[in-house]
C-alpha positions in Angstrom: -18.6 -5.2 -23.4 -17.0 -6.1 -20.3 -13.8 -7.7 -21.2 -14.7 -10.0 -18.3 -17.6 -12.5 -17.7 -20.2 -11.5 -16.1 -20.2 -13.5 -13.2 -18.9 -12.3 -9.6 -16.0 -9.5 -10.3 -14.8 -10.0 -6.9 -13.7 -13.5 -7.5 -11.4 -12.2 -10.6 -10.3 -9.4 -8.4 -10.1 -9.9 -4.5 -8.1 -6.8 -3.9 -11.2 -4.7 -5.1 -13.0 -5.1 -1.6 -9.5 -4.9 0.1 -9.0 -1.4 -1.4 -12.8 -0.2 -0.7 -11.5 -0.6 2.8 -8.8 1.2 3.1 -9.3 3.8 0.5 -11.1 6.0 3.7 -7.4 5.4 4.9 -5.6 6.5 2.2 -7.5 9.4 1.9 -7.2 10.6 5.5 -3.3 10.4 5.8 -2.8 11.8 2.2 -0.2 14.5 2.7 0.3 14.1 6.4 4.0 13.4 7.2 5.1 10.2 8.4 8.3 9.4 10.3 9.6 6.1 10.0 12.0 4.5 12.6 14.2 1.4 12.1 16.9 -0.4 13.9 20.2 -0.2 12.4 20.0 -4.4 12.5 17.2 -4.1 10.1 20.6 -2.3 7.6 22.9 -4.8 8.4 21.2 -8.0 8.3 20.0 -7.3 4.5 16.4 -7.0 4.8 15.6 -3.4 4.3 14.6 -4.2 1.0 11.0 -5.0 1.6 10.5 -1.7 4.1 12.3 0.5 1.4 9.4 -1.0 -1.0 6.4 -0.1 1.5 8.1 3.5 2.1 7.9 4.2 -1.2 3.9 2.8 -1.6 3.3 5.1 1.1 5.4 8.0 -0.7 3.0 6.9 -3.9 -0.3 7.2 -2.2 0.6 10.5 -1.1 2.2 10.6 2.1 4.9 12.6 3.3 7.7 10.3 4.8 
């Protein structure tokens, strides 16, 4: 028995469609090396945190940083 109503699951989880679209790219780039450059001004401005989160997400998906 499903914990969700039998109505369209995509209404409850819109990210599932997105994940299905990007899954081939995640698979294709797993164990590949990414070189990421960013300007020093980014560090000075205090806006580095979003980049760090994005890099951590790439690493969690199996990309080498």
